[in-house]
C-alpha positions in Angstrom: -63.6 12.1 -3.4 -63.3 15.8 -4.1 -60.3 17.9 -4.7 -59.8 18.9 -1.1 -59.9 15.3 0.2 -57.4 14.3 -2.5 -55.0 17.1 -1.4 -55.3 16.1 2.3 -54.7 12.4 1.4 -51.6 13.2 -0.6 -50.3 15.5 2.2 -50.9 12.7 4.8 -49.1 10.2 2.5 -46.2 12.6 2.0 -45.9 13.3 5.7 -45.9 9.6 6.6 -43.2 9.0 3.9 -41.2 11.8 5.4 -41.5 10.4 9.0 -40.6 6.9 7.8 -37.5 8.3 6.0 -36.4 10.3 9.0 -36.9 7.3 11.3 -34.9 5.1 8.9 -32.1 7.7 8.8 -32.1 8.0 12.6 -31.9 4.2 13.0 -29.0 3.9 10.5 -27.1 6.8 12.2 -27.7 5.2 15.6 -26.5 1.7 14.6 -23.6 2.7 12.3 -22.1 5.1 14.9 -18.4 4.4 15.5 -17.3 4.2 19.1 -14.2 5.9 20.4 -12.8 2.4 21.3 -13.1 1.4 17.7 -11.4 4.6 16.6 -8.6 4.0 19.0 -8.2 0.5 17.7 -8.2 1.7 14.1 -5.5 4.3 15.1 -3.4 1.6 16.7 -3.7 -0.7 13.7 -2.8 2.2 11.3 0.3 3.0 13.5 1.3 -0.7 13.5 0.9 -0.9 9.8 3.0 2.2 9.3 5.7 0.8 11.6 5.7 -2.5 9.7 6.0 -0.8 6.4 8.9 1.3 7.7 10.7 -1.8 9.0 10.1 -3.5 5.7 11.7 -0.6 3.8 14.7 -0.6 6.2 15.1 -4.4 5.7 15.0 -4.0 1.9 17.6 -1.2 2.1 19.8 -3.4 4.3 19.5 -6.4 2.0 20.3 -4.3 -1.1 23.4 -2.8 0.7 24.5 -6.3 1.8 24.0 -7.7 -1.7 26.1 -4.9 -3.1 28.9 -5.6 -0.6 28.8 -9.3 -1.3 28.8 -8.8 -5.1 31.9 -6.5 -4.6 33.6 -9.2 -2.5 32.8 -11.9 -5.0 34.2 -9.8 -7.9 37.3 -9.1 -5.9 37.7 -12.8 -5.0 37.2 -13.8 -8.6 39.9 -11.3 -9.7 42.3 -12.7 -7.1 41.5 -16.2 -8.3 42.2 -15.3 -11.9 45.5 -13.7 -10.9 46.5 -16.7 -8.8 45.6 -19.0 -11.7 47.7 -16.9 -14.1 50.6 -16.9 -11.6 50.3 -20.7 -11.2 50.2 -21.2 -15.0 53.3 -19.0 -15.4 55.1 -20.9 -12.6 54.3 -24.3 -14.2 55.5 -23.0 -17.5 58.7 -21.8 -15.9 59.2 -25.0 -14.0 58.7 -26.9 -17.3 61.3 -24.7 -19.0 63.7 -25.3 -16.1 63.2 -29.1 -16.2 63.8 -29.1 -20.0 67.0 -27.0 -19.4 68.2 -29.2 -16.6 67.5 -32.4 -18.7 69.4 -30.7 -21.6 72.3 -29.9 -19.3 72.3 -33.4 -17.9 72.3 -35.0 -21.3 75.1 -32.6 -22.5 77.4 -33.7 -19.6 76.9 -37.4 -20.2 
């Protein structure tokens, strides 16, 4: 094999490799092509996901607001309970003092 035949053989091999590469690229592009129906479906899924995330954020905000309201109501109820318990304690103490006073008055008259 002389130099000219060697150059021709290398050129043919490179041309065949080029053609095979181009054919592989064309086949991959042909089979991996996304149809418009798939794009529409992906757009619909993206919109549904966005709507779901927005609803989740609204639900979280509502729950946080409701929790704050309930915490405030609980604090107010606890304060009212403490005030009522203090008032009851004072009333019992006053009733005890009155009972002792009445007993003392009853014992003094006898």
